[in-house]
All heavy atoms as an XYZ file, in Angstrom:
814
protein
N     -12.040      1.667    -14.311
C     -11.762      0.612    -13.344
C     -11.927      1.198    -11.940
O     -11.485      2.307    -11.669
C     -10.326      0.144    -13.577
C     -10.028     -1.164    -12.998
S     -10.256     -2.390    -14.291
C      -9.578     -3.776    -13.494
N     -12.516      0.446    -11.056
C     -12.743      0.953     -9.709
C     -11.747      0.347     -8.721
O     -11.078     -0.649     -9.006
C     -14.175      0.658     -9.277
O     -14.375     -0.744     -9.248
N     -11.691      0.950     -7.566
C     -10.812      0.456     -6.512
C     -11.282     -0.911     -6.053
O     -12.468     -1.206     -6.040
C     -10.829      1.428     -5.336
C     -10.200      2.734     -5.683
C     -10.181      3.658     -4.475
N      -9.522      4.869     -4.847
C     -10.059      6.073     -4.770
N     -11.278      6.218     -4.306
N      -9.382      7.129     -5.140
N     -10.297     -1.720     -5.658
C     -10.608     -3.064     -5.168
C     -10.294     -3.125     -3.681
O      -9.296     -2.553     -3.234
C      -9.834     -4.091     -5.962
C     -10.295     -4.097     -7.424
C      -9.515     -5.038     -8.288
N      -8.120     -4.666     -8.484
C      -7.683     -3.797     -9.397
N      -8.534     -3.146    -10.169
N      -6.396     -3.556     -9.538
N     -11.137     -3.818     -2.942
C     -11.001     -3.897     -1.489
C     -10.768     -5.350     -1.089
O     -11.491     -6.249     -1.520
C     -12.264     -3.351     -0.797
C     -12.469     -1.889     -1.184
C     -12.148     -3.506      0.719
C     -13.776     -1.294     -0.721
N      -9.739     -5.546     -0.246
C      -9.399     -6.871      0.269
C      -9.396     -6.818      1.787
O      -8.870     -5.867      2.373
C      -8.013     -7.308     -0.220
C      -7.928     -7.475     -1.715
C      -7.552     -6.407     -2.525
C      -8.237     -8.687     -2.307
C      -7.486     -6.554     -3.897
C      -8.166     -8.846     -3.692
C      -7.787     -7.774     -4.471
O      -7.717     -7.915     -5.829
N      -9.958     -7.841      2.406
C      -9.891     -7.950      3.869
C      -8.506     -8.447      4.236
O      -8.027     -9.438      3.681
C     -10.950     -8.909      4.385
C     -12.343     -8.354      4.266
C     -13.344     -9.283      4.912
C     -14.714     -8.677      4.796
N     -15.250     -8.259      6.052
N      -7.863     -7.727      5.157
C      -6.533     -8.120      5.621
C      -6.301     -7.448      6.966
O      -6.442     -6.234      7.084
C      -5.469     -7.700      4.612
C      -4.092     -8.258      4.896
C      -3.218     -8.070      3.670
C      -1.870     -8.685      3.821
N      -1.873    -10.134      3.759
N      -5.979     -8.230      7.967
C      -5.717     -7.706      9.304
C      -4.262     -7.265      9.381
O      -3.351     -8.056      9.116
C      -6.003     -8.774     10.362
C      -7.442     -9.263     10.373
C      -8.424     -8.207     10.828
O      -8.078     -7.394     11.707
O      -9.552     -8.195     10.296
N      -4.046     -5.999      9.735
C      -2.704     -5.425      9.822
C      -2.626     -4.482     11.014
O      -3.647     -3.932     11.439
C      -2.387     -4.603      8.561
C      -2.423     -5.301      7.223
C      -2.574     -4.278      6.114
C      -1.163     -6.104      7.029
N      -1.428     -4.280     11.505
C      -1.157     -3.205     12.455
C      -0.006     -2.400     11.867
O       1.097     -2.921     11.684
C      -0.788     -3.732     13.851
C      -1.960     -4.529     14.430
C      -0.400     -2.572     14.765
C      -1.669     -5.190     15.755
N      -0.298     -1.159     11.518
C       0.709     -0.263     10.951
C       0.643      1.044     11.727
O      -0.435      1.589     11.945
C       0.461     -0.014      9.452
C       0.505     -1.341      8.676
C       1.490      0.970      8.885
C       0.131     -1.232      7.217
N       1.806      1.522     12.155
C       1.880      2.738     12.969
C       1.002      2.617     14.220
O       0.400      3.580     14.671
C       1.497      3.981     12.165
C       2.583      4.371     11.196
O       3.606      3.708     11.094
N       2.384      5.449     10.477
N       0.916      1.407     14.754
C       0.140      1.169     15.962
C      -1.367      1.157     15.735
O      -2.134      1.045     16.686
N      -1.802      1.256     14.506
C      -3.239      1.269     14.174
C      -3.675     -0.081     13.642
O      -3.016     -0.650     12.770
C      -3.517      2.335     13.113
C      -3.258      3.736     13.601
C      -3.349      4.749     12.521
N      -4.617      4.696     11.798
C      -4.924      5.531     10.812
N      -4.070      6.457     10.434
N      -6.079      5.440     10.198
N      -4.787     -0.561     14.161
C      -5.370     -1.807     13.651
C      -6.168     -1.504     12.387
O      -7.071     -0.683     12.406
C      -6.283     -2.435     14.683
C      -5.552     -3.011     15.839
C      -6.474     -3.897     16.670
N      -5.741     -4.481     17.761
C      -4.975     -5.552     17.669
N      -4.849     -6.163     16.510
N      -4.337     -6.018     18.714
N      -5.790     -2.171     11.316
C      -6.454     -1.997     10.024
C      -7.058     -3.326      9.609
O      -6.529     -4.386      9.967
C      -5.442     -1.522      8.977
C      -4.606     -0.302      9.357
C      -3.509     -0.061      8.340
C      -5.480      0.917      9.512
N      -8.152     -3.281      8.843
C      -8.756     -4.541      8.428
C      -9.028     -4.627      6.927
O      -9.632     -5.580      6.470
C     -10.044     -4.819      9.215
C     -11.103     -3.752      9.021
O     -11.075     -3.008      8.049
N     -12.024     -3.678      9.956
N      -8.572     -3.633      6.167
C      -8.788     -3.651      4.720
C      -7.591     -3.053      3.994
O      -6.917     -2.161      4.505
C     -10.006     -2.819      4.333
C     -11.318     -3.373      4.769
C     -12.421     -2.459      4.301
C     -13.632     -2.629      5.184
N     -14.539     -1.524      5.103
N      -7.411     -3.529      2.775
C      -6.459     -2.938      1.836
C      -7.292     -2.480      0.641
O      -8.028     -3.271      0.045
C      -5.393     -3.954      1.371
C      -4.455     -3.329      0.362
C      -4.620     -4.508      2.561
N      -7.182     -1.197      0.313
C      -7.902     -0.632     -0.826
C      -6.864     -0.315     -1.903
O      -5.978      0.512     -1.685
C      -8.680      0.642     -0.424
C      -9.396      1.223     -1.638
C      -9.660      0.341      0.705
N      -6.987     -0.986     -3.032
C      -6.006     -0.829     -4.110
C      -6.609      0.010     -5.221
O      -7.627     -0.362     -5.818
C      -5.553     -2.195     -4.655
C      -4.893     -3.003     -3.531
C      -4.608     -2.009     -5.846
C      -4.466     -4.398     -3.939
N      -5.959      1.130     -5.504
C      -6.356      1.973     -6.622
C      -5.793      1.339     -7.898
O      -4.627      0.941     -7.929
C      -5.792      3.380     -6.436
C      -6.351      4.350     -7.445
O      -6.051      4.192     -8.645
O      -7.081      5.269     -7.036
N      -6.560      1.240     -8.956
C      -6.077      0.593    -10.177
C      -5.088      1.441    -10.983
O      -4.671      1.034    -12.062
C      -7.365      0.357    -10.974
C      -8.278      1.436    -10.525
C      -7.954      1.657     -9.067
N      -4.675      2.583    -10.457
C      -3.757      3.481    -11.167
C      -2.514      2.751    -11.688
O      -2.040      3.026    -12.792
C      -3.364      4.631    -10.246
C      -2.364      5.565    -10.850
N      -2.697      6.476    -11.826
C      -1.034      5.707    -10.641
C      -1.615      7.147    -12.171
N      -0.594      6.688    -11.478
N      -1.990      1.811    -10.904
C      -0.767      1.114    -11.308
C      -0.938      0.382    -12.639
O       0.028      0.153    -13.365
C      -0.289      0.146    -10.223
C      -1.060     -1.149    -10.142
C      -0.708     -2.237    -10.927
C      -2.139     -1.298     -9.285
C      -1.404     -3.433    -10.865
C      -2.842     -2.481     -9.202
C      -2.468     -3.553     -9.996
O      -3.157     -4.727     -9.921
N      -2.167      0.004    -12.973
C      -2.397     -0.773    -14.185
C      -2.145      0.018    -15.465
O      -1.899     -0.564    -16.515
C      -3.821     -1.325    -14.184
C      -4.031     -2.332    -13.074
C      -5.474     -2.754    -12.915
O      -6.375     -1.970    -13.282
O      -5.695     -3.867    -12.431
N      -2.185      1.351    -15.387
C      -1.965      2.175    -16.570
C      -0.605      1.926    -17.213
O      -0.478      1.865    -18.424
C      -2.115      3.654    -16.221
C      -3.533      4.063    -15.910
C      -3.643      5.513    -15.479
O      -2.750      6.321    -15.815
O      -4.624      5.823    -14.786
N       0.427      1.790    -16.377
C       1.776      1.621    -16.914
C       2.473      0.350    -16.446
O       3.505     -0.004    -16.997
C       2.644      2.823    -16.519
C       2.188      4.120    -17.125
C       3.120      5.246    -16.763
C       2.648      6.549    -17.363
N       3.492      7.674    -16.962
N       1.917     -0.313    -15.423
C       2.664     -1.410    -14.815
C       1.890     -2.726    -14.748
O       2.273     -3.632    -14.013
C       3.100     -1.003    -13.408
C       3.805      0.303    -13.364
N       5.067      0.496    -13.882
C       3.414      1.515    -12.896
C       5.424      1.760    -13.718
N       4.439      2.400    -13.126
N       0.817     -2.859    -15.497
C      -0.012     -4.069    -15.434
C       0.762     -5.327    -15.824
O       0.428     -6.424    -15.375
C      -1.240     -3.915    -16.316
N       1.804     -5.182    -16.630
C       2.569     -6.354    -17.050
C       3.500     -6.880    -15.967
O       3.938     -8.024    -16.034
C       3.367     -6.036    -18.321
C       4.322     -4.873    -18.140
O       4.046     -3.993    -17.314
O       5.350     -4.852    -18.848
N       3.796     -6.060    -14.939
C       4.733     -6.509    -13.901
C       4.166     -6.449    -12.486
O       4.833     -6.869    -11.541
C       6.012     -5.667    -13.961
O       5.722     -4.303    -13.725
N       2.937     -5.962    -12.304
C       2.329     -5.825    -10.977
C       0.943     -6.464    -11.000
O       0.210     -6.334    -11.982
C       2.150     -4.342    -10.576
C       3.429     -3.544    -10.756
C       1.619     -4.212     -9.161
C       4.468     -3.708     -9.713
N       0.603     -7.126     -9.901
C      -0.742     -7.670     -9.714
C      -1.221     -7.295     -8.316
O      -0.416     -6.913     -7.456
C      -0.754     -9.202     -9.835
O       0.053     -9.746     -8.774
C      -0.237     -9.672    -11.193
N      -2.506     -7.437     -8.078
C      -3.024     -7.199     -6.731
C      -2.366     -8.147     -5.726
O      -2.093     -7.759     -4.595
C      -4.540     -7.390     -6.690
C      -5.295     -6.229     -7.317
O      -4.658     -5.306     -7.879
O      -6.540     -6.249     -7.233
N      -2.074     -9.373     -6.135
C      -1.451    -10.345     -5.236
C      -0.057     -9.885     -4.818
O       0.333    -10.034     -3.659
C      -1.397    -11.727     -5.897
C      -2.750    -12.384     -6.054
C      -3.619    -11.774     -7.161
O      -3.084    -11.149     -8.121
O      -4.853    -11.900     -7.043
N       0.701     -9.331     -5.741
C       2.029     -8.792     -5.399
C       1.867     -7.634     -4.426
O       2.593     -7.553     -3.432
C       2.796     -8.356     -6.660
C       3.225     -9.584     -7.469
C       4.013     -7.503     -6.306
C       3.810     -9.273     -8.835
N       0.918     -6.762     -4.688
C       0.693     -5.617     -3.791
C       0.324     -6.103     -2.399
O       0.855     -5.600     -1.394
C      -0.381     -4.678     -4.363
C       0.154     -3.993     -5.625
C      -0.819     -3.651     -3.323
C      -0.870     -3.190     -6.393
N      -0.548     -7.075     -2.295
C      -0.931     -7.601     -0.980
C       0.271     -8.213     -0.259
O       0.401     -8.064      0.961
C      -2.062     -8.611     -1.120
C      -3.394     -8.021     -1.586
C      -4.385     -9.125     -1.933
C      -3.968     -7.061     -0.546
N       1.157     -8.869     -1.004
C       2.376     -9.393     -0.397
C       3.260     -8.261      0.110
O       3.793     -8.323      1.222
C       3.133    -10.265     -1.398
C       4.371    -10.883     -0.790
O       4.267    -11.471      0.312
O       5.454    -10.778     -1.408
N       3.417     -7.204     -0.675
C       4.223     -6.054     -0.256
C       3.634     -5.401      0.992
O       4.367     -5.026      1.915
C       4.324     -5.030     -1.388
C       5.048     -5.498     -2.650
C       4.887     -4.472     -3.755
C       6.518     -5.776     -2.371
N       2.319     -5.277      1.047
C       1.651     -4.686      2.208
C       1.940     -5.508      3.459
O       2.113     -4.960      4.553
C       0.130     -4.553      1.954
C      -0.621     -4.237      3.231
C      -0.129     -3.485      0.902
N       2.048     -6.821      3.317
C       2.353     -7.682      4.462
C       3.674     -7.307      5.113
O       3.849     -7.464      6.325
C       2.392     -9.150      4.028
O       1.128     -9.570      3.614
N       4.618     -6.792      4.326
C       5.921     -6.383      4.866
C       5.810     -5.157      5.775
O       6.736     -4.865      6.536
C       6.909     -6.077      3.739
C       7.279     -7.266      2.915
N       7.953     -8.361      3.411
C       7.038     -7.548      1.610
C       8.135     -9.243      2.462
N       7.575     -8.776      1.344
N       4.710     -4.430      5.682
C       4.510     -3.236      6.513
C       3.938     -3.579      7.889
O       4.010     -2.777      8.813
C       3.559     -2.260      5.811
C       3.891     -1.870      4.375
C       2.799     -0.954      3.822
C       5.256     -1.223      4.282
N       3.364     -4.764      8.017
C       2.673     -5.160      9.229
C       3.599     -5.124     10.454
O       4.718     -5.611     10.411
C       2.094     -6.567      9.064
C       1.118     -6.926     10.150
O       0.452     -6.065     10.727
N       1.019     -8.208     10.446
N       3.093     -4.509     11.516
C       3.830     -4.451     12.779
C       4.901     -3.382     12.837
O       5.648     -3.314     13.808
N       4.984     -2.529     11.835
C       6.047     -1.522     11.784
C       5.476     -0.110     11.877
O       4.288      0.108     11.731
C       6.857     -1.688     10.502
C       7.550     -3.035     10.441
C       8.340     -3.192      9.185
C       8.983     -4.578      9.168
N       9.397     -4.952      7.844
N       6.380      0.843     12.101
C       6.021      2.264     12.153
C       6.761      3.004     11.045
O       7.908      2.709     10.754
C       6.401      2.870     13.502
C       5.519      2.418     14.632
C       5.815      3.240     15.880
C       4.743      2.987     16.882
N       3.778      4.043     16.953
N       6.068      3.992     10.473
C       6.632      4.763      9.369
C       6.284      6.231      9.549
O       5.224      6.566     10.082
C       6.065      4.279      8.026
C       6.282      2.817      7.785
C       5.308      1.890      8.128
C       7.463      2.359      7.230
C       5.508      0.535      7.916
C       7.671      1.012      7.012
C       6.691      0.098      7.356
N       7.150      7.087      9.069
C       6.896      8.526      9.060
C       6.293      8.903      7.708
O       6.785      8.465      6.666
C       8.197      9.313      9.268
C       8.768      9.167     10.663
C       7.863      9.758     11.732
O       7.272     10.837     11.490
O       7.735      9.130     12.792
N       5.248      9.716      7.718
C       4.662     10.122      6.438
C       5.603     11.035      5.658
O       6.358     11.806      6.232
C       3.386     10.858      6.840
C       3.579     11.255      8.258
C       4.534     10.272      8.856
N       5.540     10.927      4.335
C       6.315     11.826      3.482
C       5.519     13.099      3.203
O       6.086     14.111      2.817
C       6.691     11.153      2.149
O       5.499     10.716      1.497
C       7.603      9.969      2.385
N       4.189     13.019      3.412
C       3.331     14.177      3.201
C       2.035     13.974      3.980
O       1.613     12.840      4.215
C       3.024     14.338      1.704
C       2.396     15.693      1.366
O       2.532     16.636      2.172
O       1.777     15.797      0.295
N       1.412     15.073      4.368
C       0.106     15.050      5.023
C      -0.762     16.082      4.327
O      -0.340     17.225      4.145
C       0.223     15.377      6.531
C       1.100     14.339      7.230
C      -1.159     15.435      7.167
C       1.419     14.666      8.677
N      -1.974     15.670      3.926
C      -2.850     16.566      3.195
C      -4.307     16.223      3.503
O      -4.758     15.106      3.207
C      -2.586     16.441      1.690
C      -3.383     17.435      0.866
O      -3.694     18.534      1.369
O      -3.691     17.104     -0.291
N      -5.022     17.160      4.096
C      -6.449     17.031      4.381
C      -6.809     15.717      5.068
O      -7.745     15.017      4.670
C      -7.263     17.206      3.103
C      -7.111     18.594      2.506
C      -7.966     18.806      1.270
O      -8.956     18.078      1.086
O      -7.629     19.719      0.500
N      -6.055     15.364      6.103
C      -6.340     14.155      6.870
C      -5.731     12.883      6.319
O      -5.831     11.827      6.927
N      -5.101     12.963      5.157
C      -4.419     11.814      4.574
C      -2.930     11.901      4.888
O      -2.316     12.946      4.703
C      -4.588     11.773      3.057
C      -5.976     11.412      2.597
C      -6.903     12.406      2.307
C      -6.352     10.082      2.456
C      -8.179     12.075      1.874
C      -7.628      9.745      2.022
C      -8.535     10.748      1.732
O      -9.795     10.424      1.317
N      -2.359     10.799      5.332
C      -0.917     10.689      5.518
C      -0.396      9.802      4.384
O      -0.881      8.683      4.203
C      -0.580     10.035      6.854
C      -0.968     10.858      8.053
C      -0.624     10.139      9.342
O      -0.958      8.939      9.466
O      -0.021     10.769     10.211
N       0.558     10.308      3.642
C       1.126      9.583      2.503
C       2.491      9.017      2.879
O       3.283      9.691      3.547
C       1.270     10.506      1.299
C      -0.061     10.930      0.733
C      -0.710     12.062      1.214
C      -0.682     10.190     -0.259
C      -1.937     12.455      0.710
C      -1.907     10.568     -0.774
C      -2.538     11.704     -0.276
O      -3.756     12.079     -0.775
N       2.755      7.799      2.409
C       3.993      7.097      2.731
C       4.589      6.516      1.459
O       3.859      6.173      0.523
C       3.715      5.943      3.696
C       3.074      6.372      4.986
C       1.699      6.540      5.072
C       3.833      6.608      6.108
C       1.093      6.930      6.254
C       3.250      7.003      7.296
C       1.875      7.165      7.375
N       5.908      6.379      1.453
C       6.601      5.732      0.341
C       7.590      4.745      0.940
O       8.407      5.097      1.791
C       7.366      6.768     -0.528
C       8.152      6.053     -1.623
C       6.409      7.786     -1.116
N       7.482      3.497      0.501
C       8.452      2.477      0.887
C       9.102      1.962     -0.380
O       8.422      1.446     -1.272
C       7.777      1.332      1.639
C       7.367      1.764      3.011
O       6.278      2.305      3.181
N       8.222      1.565      3.987
N      10.402      2.114     -0.432
C      11.159      1.725     -1.613
C      11.936      0.448     -1.321
O      12.324      0.192     -0.185
C      12.111      2.852     -1.989
C      12.335      2.939     -3.482
O      11.954      2.001     -4.199
O      12.895      3.944     -3.931
N      12.152     -0.329     -2.337
C      12.933     -1.554     -2.286
C      12.311     -2.621     -1.392
O      13.005     -3.319     -0.672
C      14.383     -1.249     -1.882
C      15.047     -0.313     -2.866
C      15.234      1.026     -2.549
C      15.432     -0.762     -4.121
C      15.810      1.894     -3.467
C      16.011      0.104     -5.039
C      16.199      1.427     -4.701
O      16.763      2.285     -5.603
N      10.983     -2.745     -1.456
C      10.304     -3.871     -0.828
C      10.417     -5.063     -1.772
O      10.315     -4.913     -2.987
C       8.826     -3.547     -0.581
C       8.518     -2.476      0.455
C       7.023     -2.186      0.462
C       8.966     -2.918      1.839
N      10.598     -6.248     -1.211
C      10.814     -7.423     -2.043
C       9.600     -8.339     -2.071
O       8.954     -8.572     -1.048
C      12.021     -8.213     -1.540
C      12.370     -9.375     -2.433
C      13.611    -10.118     -1.982
O      14.376     -9.577     -1.185
O      13.791    -11.252     -2.443
N       9.300     -8.839     -3.246
C       8.285     -9.868     -3.427
C       8.755    -10.780     -4.554
O       9.113    -10.298     -5.634
C       6.930     -9.250     -3.784
O       5.955    -10.257     -3.986
N       8.783    -12.065     -4.296
C       9.181    -13.058     -5.293
C      10.534    -12.734     -5.919
O      10.736    -12.880     -7.125
C       8.098    -13.216     -6.349
C       6.772    -13.668     -5.785
C       5.673    -13.781     -6.827
O       5.951    -13.631     -8.042
O       4.531    -14.018     -6.419
N      11.471    -12.240     -5.107
C      12.822    -11.958     -5.573
C      12.981    -10.695     -6.387
O      14.051    -10.436     -6.929
N      11.923     -9.886     -6.469
C      11.984     -8.628     -7.212
C      11.702     -7.472     -6.270
O      10.990     -7.619     -5.279
C      10.966     -8.645     -8.354
C      11.271     -9.744     -9.355
C      10.203     -9.876    -10.378
C      10.561    -11.034    -11.307
N       9.405    -11.648    -11.878
N      12.258     -6.293     -6.595
C      12.099     -5.119     -5.752
C      11.038     -4.178     -6.298
O      10.929     -3.994     -7.516
C      13.437     -4.380     -5.631
C      14.562     -5.178     -4.968
C      15.856     -4.380     -5.005
C      14.195     -5.564     -3.548
N      10.293     -3.550     -5.374
C       9.184     -2.673     -5.735
C       9.181     -1.414     -4.876
O       9.716     -1.395     -3.767
C       7.847     -3.398     -5.517
C       7.675     -4.606     -6.379
C       8.143     -5.848     -5.959
C       7.062     -4.514     -7.617
C       7.996     -6.966     -6.761
C       6.904     -5.634     -8.421
C       7.372     -6.861     -7.988
O       7.232     -7.959     -8.780
N       8.540     -0.399     -5.404
C       8.262      0.827     -4.665
C       6.753      0.864     -4.421
O       5.968      0.674     -5.356
C       8.699      2.053     -5.458
C       8.526      3.349     -4.704
C       9.152      4.492     -5.507
C       9.206      5.768     -4.689
N       9.967      6.806     -5.404
N       6.360      1.119     -3.167
C       4.960      1.126     -2.784
C       4.606      2.504     -2.233
O       5.269      3.003     -1.325
C       4.717      0.059     -1.708
C       3.303     -0.174     -1.241
C       2.474     -0.788     -2.364
C       3.285     -1.098     -0.026
N       3.586      3.118     -2.808
C       3.101      4.428     -2.365
C       1.714      4.189     -1.773
O       0.832      3.657     -2.461
C       3.057      5.425     -3.538
C       4.456      5.536     -4.153
C       2.535      6.785     -3.060
C       4.482      6.138     -5.526
N       1.556      4.561     -0.507
C       0.328      4.222      0.193
C      -0.090      5.336      1.132
O       0.635      6.307      1.342
C       0.491      2.907      0.934
C       1.669      2.823      1.877
C       2.978      2.611      1.530
C       1.655      2.941      3.293
N       3.765      2.601      2.650
C       2.977      2.796      3.749
C       0.646      3.164      4.224
C       3.322      2.840      5.100
C       0.991      3.208      5.573
C       2.315      3.049      5.984
N      -1.298      5.193      1.698
C      -1.804      6.235      2.589
C      -2.640      5.654      3.715
O      -3.127      4.522      3.635
C      -2.643      7.253      1.804
C      -3.882      6.769      1.057
C      -5.082      6.615      1.978
C      -4.222      7.739     -0.060
N      -2.741      6.448      4.762
C      -3.661      6.206      5.863
C      -4.517      7.452      5.984
O      -4.054      8.560      5.728
C      -2.917      5.958      7.177
C      -2.011      4.732      7.235
C      -1.242      4.706      8.547
C      -2.815      3.449      7.064
N      -5.776      7.295      6.391
C      -6.705      8.420      6.512
C      -7.217      8.492      7.936
O      -7.847      7.547      8.424
C      -7.870      8.226      5.536
C      -9.044      9.157      5.754
C      -8.863     10.445      5.016
C     -10.166     11.222      4.973
N     -10.158     12.436      5.732
N      -6.952      9.612      8.611
C      -7.455      9.886      9.961
C      -7.667      8.598     10.760
O      -6.740      7.869     11.004
C      -8.739     10.718      9.906
C      -8.502     12.115      9.373
O      -7.374     12.636      9.538
O      -9.426     12.683      8.780
N      -8.918      8.329     11.135
C      -9.208      7.159     11.959
C      -9.849      6.017     11.158
O     -10.501      5.148     11.716
C     -10.106      7.540     13.128
C     -11.424      8.153     12.670
O     -11.576      8.427     11.473
O     -12.298      8.351     13.532
N      -9.664      6.010      9.854
C     -10.215      4.948      9.006
C      -9.426      3.657      9.218
O      -8.253      3.672      9.586
C     -10.185      5.338      7.529
C     -10.937      6.603      7.214
C     -12.408      6.464      7.510
C     -13.133      7.749      7.143
N     -14.473      7.815      7.639
N     -10.068      2.533      8.953
C      -9.482      1.222      9.241
C      -8.927      0.529      7.996
O      -8.983     -0.682      7.871
C     -10.534      0.323      9.905
C     -11.101      0.854     11.208
C     -12.181     -0.082     11.739
C     -10.008      1.060     12.241
N      -8.388      1.311      7.067
C      -7.835      0.725      5.853
C      -6.507      1.367      5.508
O      -6.181      2.457      5.949
C      -8.806      0.873      4.670
C      -9.002      2.306      4.210
C      -8.127      2.905      3.308
C     -10.072      3.062      4.684
C      -8.301      4.210      2.894
C     -10.254      4.370      4.271
C      -9.366      4.945      3.376
O      -9.541      6.234      2.975
N      -5.739      0.642      4.698
C      -4.545      1.195      4.064
C      -4.895      1.341      2.588
O      -5.443      0.413      1.979
C      -3.299      0.297      4.269
C      -2.080      0.861      3.511
C      -3.563     -1.138      3.883
C      -0.785      0.115      3.752
N      -4.637      2.509      2.042
C      -4.915      2.759      0.634
C      -3.640      2.687     -0.173
O      -2.634      3.307      0.185
N      -3.664      1.915     -1.243
C      -2.489      1.786     -2.119
C      -2.682      2.753     -3.291
O      -3.600      2.581     -4.097
C      -2.315      0.340     -2.627
C      -2.277     -0.645     -1.443
C      -1.075      0.238     -3.499
C      -1.220     -0.326     -0.392
N      -1.823      3.751     -3.358
C      -1.911      4.781     -4.385
C      -1.269      4.300     -5.683
O      -1.833      4.431     -6.759
C      -1.242      6.088     -3.900
C      -1.264      7.138     -4.984
C      -1.898      6.578     -2.622
N      -0.066      3.712     -5.566
C       0.648      3.237     -6.756
C       1.730      2.256     -6.331
O       2.180      2.268     -5.185
C       1.263      4.397     -7.528
C       1.495      4.074     -8.993
O       1.301      2.946     -9.438
N       1.930      5.068     -9.757
N       2.141      1.446     -7.264
C       3.208      0.468     -7.041
C       3.930      0.295     -8.360
O       3.296      0.251     -9.415
C       2.627     -0.898     -6.615
O       1.739     -0.707     -5.524
C       3.737     -1.862     -6.230
N       5.242      0.177     -8.290
C       5.976     -0.178     -9.506
C       7.274     -0.870     -9.173
O       7.758     -0.813     -8.050
C       6.193      1.021    -10.432
C       6.902      2.204     -9.837
C       8.281      2.314     -9.896
C       6.180      3.242     -9.252
C       8.922      3.419     -9.368
C       6.815      4.348     -8.727
C       8.189      4.431     -8.784
O       8.821      5.527     -8.276
N       7.782     -1.574    -10.161
C       8.992     -2.354     -9.996
C      10.230     -1.475    -10.092
O      10.264     -0.542    -10.874
C       9.054     -3.440    -11.071
C       9.506     -4.722    -10.428
C       9.368     -5.870    -11.339
N      10.714     -6.401    -11.415
C      11.151     -7.144    -12.351
N      10.379     -7.498    -13.322
N      12.374     -7.576    -12.335
N      11.225     -1.796     -9.306
C      12.500     -1.076     -9.335
C      13.447     -1.732    -10.293
O      13.413     -2.866    -10.561
C      13.128     -1.066     -7.942
C      12.351     -0.260     -6.958
C      11.940      1.059     -7.477
N      12.679      2.123     -6.815
C      12.923      3.277     -7.354
N      12.525      3.546     -8.540
N      13.529      4.196     -6.701
């Protein structure tokens, strides 16, 4: 399965982004409780906010946001930003 790309205008950490790239990794264990639509809703909660990375590696900044809500359920979202790229990459998502 390949990564899926969605157009979405966001500002995160003061950076203008125009894409969400979702890695299908979450489908291995969480396909029954997670969809791309849920992930896109969770990403919307990040818009306009600033976050500190939990790790930085070779130009990638990794972030973890726990207890984000979508449709009355809580999720953990693991995501990244890359140098000056205009996308947010979703590494993994799962339900709490």
